[in-house]
Legacy VTK file of the C-alpha trace (Angstrom):
# vtk DataFile Version 3.0
C-alpha trace
ASCII
DATASET POLYDATA
POINTS 367 float
18.380 -19.477 0.123
16.601 -17.028 -2.156
18.329 -14.041 -3.684
16.428 -11.237 -5.386
17.377 -8.874 -8.154
15.199 -6.299 -9.827
15.010 -5.453 -13.501
14.833 -1.689 -13.284
13.480 -1.211 -16.815
10.433 -3.400 -16.366
9.893 -3.393 -12.596
9.875 -7.201 -12.667
11.545 -8.982 -9.790
13.793 -11.888 -10.755
14.313 -14.494 -8.047
17.125 -17.022 -8.117
16.726 -20.109 -5.946
18.955 -23.028 -4.897
17.269 -26.352 -4.158
18.086 -27.929 -0.808
15.711 -30.907 -0.695
14.232 -33.620 -2.855
11.350 -31.581 -4.236
12.336 -29.124 -6.943
10.166 -26.562 -8.689
11.262 -24.495 -11.646
10.686 -20.868 -10.642
10.566 -19.818 -14.287
7.693 -22.230 -14.840
5.838 -20.613 -11.969
6.578 -17.144 -13.322
5.053 -18.241 -16.636
1.631 -18.844 -15.058
-0.676 -16.460 -16.989
-0.927 -13.320 -14.917
-4.356 -12.454 -16.331
-5.873 -15.576 -14.781
-4.178 -14.932 -11.459
-5.261 -11.284 -11.397
-8.863 -12.333 -12.022
-8.724 -14.815 -9.139
-7.334 -12.081 -6.892
-10.319 -9.842 -7.642
-9.050 -7.557 -10.408
-11.652 -6.592 -12.994
-9.689 -5.756 -16.101
-10.578 -5.025 -19.697
-9.410 -7.102 -22.654
-6.159 -5.176 -22.803
-5.452 -5.887 -19.147
-6.209 -2.431 -17.774
-8.413 -1.417 -14.869
-8.575 -0.185 -11.297
-5.656 -1.019 -9.041
-6.552 -3.246 -6.083
-3.092 -3.407 -4.542
-3.172 -2.937 -0.744
-2.821 0.679 0.251
-3.964 2.115 -3.086
-7.490 3.506 -3.235
-7.681 3.768 -7.013
-10.584 5.774 -8.409
-9.341 6.003 -11.982
-7.880 3.007 -13.871
-4.108 2.998 -13.442
-3.322 -0.730 -13.350
-2.225 -2.744 -16.374
-0.954 -6.183 -17.262
1.941 -6.597 -19.678
1.404 -9.797 -21.595
4.840 -9.682 -23.244
6.617 -10.011 -19.890
3.740 -11.592 -17.928
3.976 -8.759 -15.427
1.882 -5.986 -13.906
2.358 -2.282 -13.333
0.386 0.439 -11.555
1.220 3.872 -12.904
-0.287 5.615 -9.874
1.253 3.832 -6.880
4.358 2.816 -8.821
4.329 -0.861 -7.922
4.884 -3.628 -10.430
6.438 -7.020 -10.902
5.920 -10.628 -11.903
2.971 -12.900 -11.256
4.785 -14.057 -8.110
5.103 -10.467 -6.911
1.386 -9.930 -7.510
0.492 -12.876 -5.285
3.000 -11.794 -2.630
1.507 -8.302 -2.535
-2.168 -9.261 -2.634
-1.987 -12.231 -0.271
0.724 -10.953 2.079
2.918 -13.984 1.393
6.651 -14.556 1.261
8.302 -15.455 -2.032
8.302 -19.167 -1.173
4.682 -19.088 -0.046
3.605 -17.292 -3.221
5.356 -19.906 -5.347
3.515 -22.648 -3.467
0.230 -20.763 -3.871
0.710 -20.591 -7.646
2.020 -24.147 -7.964
-0.943 -25.645 -6.160
-3.553 -23.682 -8.104
-2.113 -23.578 -11.600
0.505 -26.309 -11.931
-1.154 -29.085 -9.960
1.826 -29.394 -7.623
1.554 -29.935 -3.859
3.972 -29.752 -0.935
6.384 -27.442 -2.729
9.411 -27.227 -0.450
12.320 -25.967 -2.487
12.816 -23.913 -5.599
15.231 -23.819 -8.494
15.469 -21.680 -11.559
15.917 -23.012 -15.081
18.531 -20.598 -16.301
18.326 -21.838 -19.882
14.655 -20.906 -20.157
14.893 -17.521 -18.478
15.057 -15.535 -21.707
11.569 -16.417 -22.905
10.005 -14.249 -20.205
12.728 -11.847 -19.380
12.716 -8.264 -20.404
16.089 -6.688 -21.289
18.620 -7.019 -18.496
19.412 -3.941 -16.497
23.018 -2.852 -16.202
22.315 -1.159 -12.869
23.139 -2.776 -9.578
20.446 -4.751 -7.834
18.214 -2.706 -5.554
18.687 -3.649 -1.882
15.702 -4.875 0.084
13.270 -2.047 0.753
12.717 -1.183 4.415
11.283 1.783 6.356
13.711 4.496 7.435
12.188 6.581 10.255
15.106 9.016 10.356
14.827 9.807 6.657
11.019 9.966 6.742
11.187 12.401 9.651
13.776 14.491 7.786
11.445 14.749 4.784
8.462 15.647 6.976
10.409 18.337 8.851
11.163 20.019 5.515
7.592 19.764 4.235
5.452 22.266 6.162
1.758 22.493 5.410
1.085 25.339 2.951
-1.917 27.622 2.582
-3.523 25.624 -0.237
-3.147 22.435 1.788
-4.709 24.046 4.848
-7.583 25.349 2.718
-8.292 21.924 1.253
-8.151 20.113 4.592
-10.305 22.765 6.265
-12.888 22.293 3.520
-12.831 18.577 4.341
-13.837 19.404 7.911
-10.512 19.088 9.723
-9.653 21.560 12.472
-6.254 23.132 13.024
-5.927 21.032 16.178
-6.356 17.816 14.179
-3.836 18.892 11.544
-1.328 19.666 14.282
-1.994 16.493 16.275
-1.347 14.286 13.258
1.597 16.411 12.017
0.256 16.700 8.492
2.719 18.273 6.069
2.967 19.102 2.396
5.672 18.523 -0.202
7.043 21.785 -1.595
9.101 21.546 -4.778
10.160 17.921 -4.864
13.216 18.457 -7.094
15.309 20.510 -4.627
13.989 18.382 -1.764
15.273 15.270 -3.540
18.659 16.863 -4.185
19.011 17.911 -0.556
18.008 14.450 0.656
20.469 12.739 -1.692
23.251 15.090 -0.582
22.487 14.343 3.063
21.720 10.603 2.989
22.910 9.285 -0.381
20.791 7.970 -3.244
20.934 4.315 -2.219
19.505 5.031 1.216
16.571 6.897 -0.344
15.966 3.964 -2.662
16.131 1.460 0.186
13.248 3.171 1.988
11.154 3.630 -1.160
11.486 7.406 -1.513
13.165 7.411 -4.930
11.903 6.016 -8.196
13.122 6.223 -11.781
11.142 8.861 -13.660
11.291 9.974 -17.265
14.171 12.345 -16.562
15.994 10.257 -13.999
15.603 9.630 -10.278
12.743 11.520 -8.623
11.052 11.691 -5.253
8.026 9.387 -5.155
5.859 12.168 -3.687
4.829 14.847 -6.208
5.156 18.580 -5.633
2.378 20.136 -3.492
0.992 16.793 -2.325
-0.191 16.559 1.278
2.011 14.395 3.487
0.541 12.118 6.165
3.043 10.593 8.606
2.302 7.277 10.299
3.408 7.852 13.883
4.329 5.264 16.499
5.243 6.844 19.840
6.100 10.007 17.931
8.376 8.229 15.444
7.582 8.565 11.730
7.437 4.949 10.541
5.806 5.551 7.137
4.634 8.351 4.857
1.696 8.587 2.483
0.970 11.496 0.153
-2.332 12.735 -1.274
-3.112 15.350 -3.868
-4.613 18.505 -2.279
-7.789 18.675 -4.347
-10.837 16.645 -5.293
-9.379 15.214 -8.500
-9.099 11.422 -8.589
-6.085 10.997 -10.916
-2.995 9.830 -9.042
-4.644 10.577 -5.726
-2.370 8.672 -3.340
1.355 7.864 -3.360
3.296 5.557 -1.034
6.989 4.661 -0.715
7.897 2.299 -3.551
7.859 -1.344 -2.538
6.488 -0.799 0.971
2.940 -1.698 1.939
1.332 0.789 4.312
0.873 -0.323 7.916
-2.173 0.531 9.995
-2.638 4.247 10.619
-2.831 5.901 14.055
-1.899 2.762 15.986
-1.015 4.931 18.988
-4.774 5.098 19.550
-4.429 1.568 20.949
-2.044 2.668 23.707
-4.837 3.688 26.044
-7.558 1.620 27.655
-10.418 2.779 25.431
-13.152 0.169 25.372
-14.432 1.081 21.908
-12.275 1.286 18.776
-13.325 2.201 15.252
-11.503 0.668 12.299
-11.808 2.811 9.195
-10.735 2.683 5.571
-7.805 4.975 4.964
-6.182 8.044 6.446
-8.876 10.655 5.865
-11.636 8.522 7.363
-9.473 7.929 10.442
-8.913 11.670 10.772
-12.655 12.195 10.312
-13.428 9.759 13.123
-10.931 11.576 15.365
-12.518 14.914 14.470
-15.912 13.510 15.487
-14.552 12.391 18.861
-13.951 8.692 18.205
-10.876 6.600 18.888
-9.943 5.075 15.550
-7.256 3.337 13.567
-7.113 3.109 9.798
-6.516 0.229 7.421
-5.115 1.576 4.170
-7.240 0.238 1.329
-10.225 -2.088 1.419
-8.006 -4.998 0.353
-5.492 -4.554 3.181
-5.300 -6.878 6.152
-4.789 -6.229 9.839
-1.372 -7.255 11.109
-1.212 -9.832 13.878
0.269 -7.390 16.379
-2.665 -5.037 15.794
-5.168 -7.855 16.255
-3.508 -8.772 19.551
-3.935 -5.193 20.798
-7.656 -5.257 19.992
-8.389 -8.031 22.470
-10.697 -6.978 25.279
-12.175 -4.095 23.282
-15.356 -3.543 21.313
-14.442 -3.008 17.668
-16.671 -1.236 15.149
-15.882 -1.532 11.442
-16.877 1.408 9.242
-16.127 0.837 5.568
-16.971 3.000 2.593
-20.469 2.653 1.167
-19.436 0.543 -1.816
-18.912 -3.140 -2.540
-15.253 -3.060 -1.518
-16.060 -1.233 1.714
-18.799 -3.671 2.640
-16.513 -6.617 1.931
-13.757 -5.011 4.019
-16.084 -4.606 7.000
-17.611 -8.064 6.650
-14.297 -9.886 6.276
-12.638 -8.000 9.131
-15.555 -8.681 11.484
-15.272 -12.364 10.619
-11.497 -12.350 11.141
-11.715 -10.658 14.535
-14.639 -12.798 15.678
-12.646 -15.940 14.901
-9.992 -14.625 17.282
-12.421 -13.973 20.107
-12.692 -10.208 19.600
-16.090 -8.522 19.761
-16.585 -6.805 16.404
-19.537 -5.408 14.473
-19.926 -3.338 11.322
-21.861 -0.108 10.959
-23.407 1.063 7.695
-23.289 4.670 6.587
-26.480 6.559 5.690
-27.740 6.129 2.137
-26.506 9.539 0.990
-23.058 9.232 2.608
-20.116 7.564 0.845
-17.546 7.577 3.652
-16.805 8.990 7.099
-15.409 12.207 5.683
-18.695 12.818 3.867
-20.449 12.318 7.212
-18.098 14.768 8.933
-18.628 17.417 6.263
-22.385 16.932 6.465
-22.311 17.378 10.243
-20.262 20.570 9.849
-22.480 21.951 7.101
-19.724 21.794 4.485
-21.617 19.720 1.912
-22.837 21.808 -0.998
LINES 1 368
367 0 1 2 3 4 5 6 7 8 9 10 11 12 13 14 15 16 17 18 19 20 21 22 23 24 25 26 27 28 29 30 31 32 33 34 35 36 37 38 39 40 41 42 43 44 45 46 47 48 49 50 51 52 53 54 55 56 57 58 59 60 61 62 63 64 65 66 67 68 69 70 71 72 73 74 75 76 77 78 79 80 81 82 83 84 85 86 87 88 89 90 91 92 93 94 95 96 97 98 99 100 101 102 103 104 105 106 107 108 109 110 111 112 113 114 115 116 117 118 119 120 121 122 123 124 125 126 127 128 129 130 131 132 133 134 135 136 137 138 139 140 141 142 143 144 145 146 147 148 149 150 151 152 153 154 155 156 157 158 159 160 161 162 163 164 165 166 167 168 169 170 171 172 173 174 175 176 177 178 179 180 181 182 183 184 185 186 187 188 189 190 191 192 193 194 195 196 197 198 199 200 201 202 203 204 205 206 207 208 209 210 211 212 213 214 215 216 217 218 219 220 221 222 223 224 225 226 227 228 229 230 231 232 233 234 235 236 237 238 239 240 241 242 243 244 245 246 247 248 249 250 251 252 253 254 255 256 257 258 259 260 261 262 263 264 265 266 267 268 269 270 271 272 273 274 275 276 277 278 279 280 281 282 283 284 285 286 287 288 289 290 291 292 293 294 295 296 297 298 299 300 301 302 303 304 305 306 307 308 309 310 311 312 313 314 315 316 317 318 319 320 321 322 323 324 325 326 327 328 329 330 331 332 333 334 335 336 337 338 339 340 341 342 343 344 345 346 347 348 349 350 351 352 353 354 355 356 357 358 359 360 361 362 363 364 365 366
């Protein structure tokens, strides 16, 4: 059995294991695998100090916000708020469980095979550990549709948000259909949510994080709010700044990877489905009359239940016109083809970076 605790000062997850078989692996030894080497293998391109663009699933980083902390052998993204140990990095990037991530690291970096059980060398824990937190362990993070819906209901779209989205080519009908909102002042919204639901419940669904002045809502003031709807239920929220600046562009609930966007598009019997990168490209496809779902981030992977619902359809992959977008389209076509699903990729015109650029060009909004 594996128990998890979280060091709130560093963001590093500490896992305590109890061996149940003959094979034993020291978890602390695995956690000591140099994170810089692992990050490089996972596709991060970092400078000598360990900084660079974040490649965590669901985060479309345009300005370097990711860093490695050599002193604790950990990582942190200051934009999306995620961080943790080398094991957490593998779990997040590869979509693995804790046990699977330990096996992944053991086989590649420690020369160990068939890792079945795990134990922790308590005596050696201090050489990696950051200062212990006196706060209680954070419960496992999980979506909370009731709380997400409560936040959305109290976050109506404001005039500046409407202006920005209109300039991106989205009609009022699209904004209404996808129930796009906008965070007002996050401080009173946080207080009201805590009064209504309690702080621990907000933390469990990733809506609270520890800021400089204490607990704060993960979504900044004035950010646009995009709900992920399944049969009308808000299963996830993602926030975006309402301007063209690239700093801290997207925010997600802490500790929760974004699912596919607009999966209700698969409820019908449409023969052709577009798979796009991100929320705004999915909205752009909808605005142009296509049936589309979105994968959040070029490094994200389609869930098995989504793949199953694509069977019998013609799937078209449209990634951004960059290396990551091309790799996303190529790898997803290969994945779907291996599962017997007809899939092709379509390239964007040379002067178009993504589907939203194409939409704005078609509507004459490109200056």
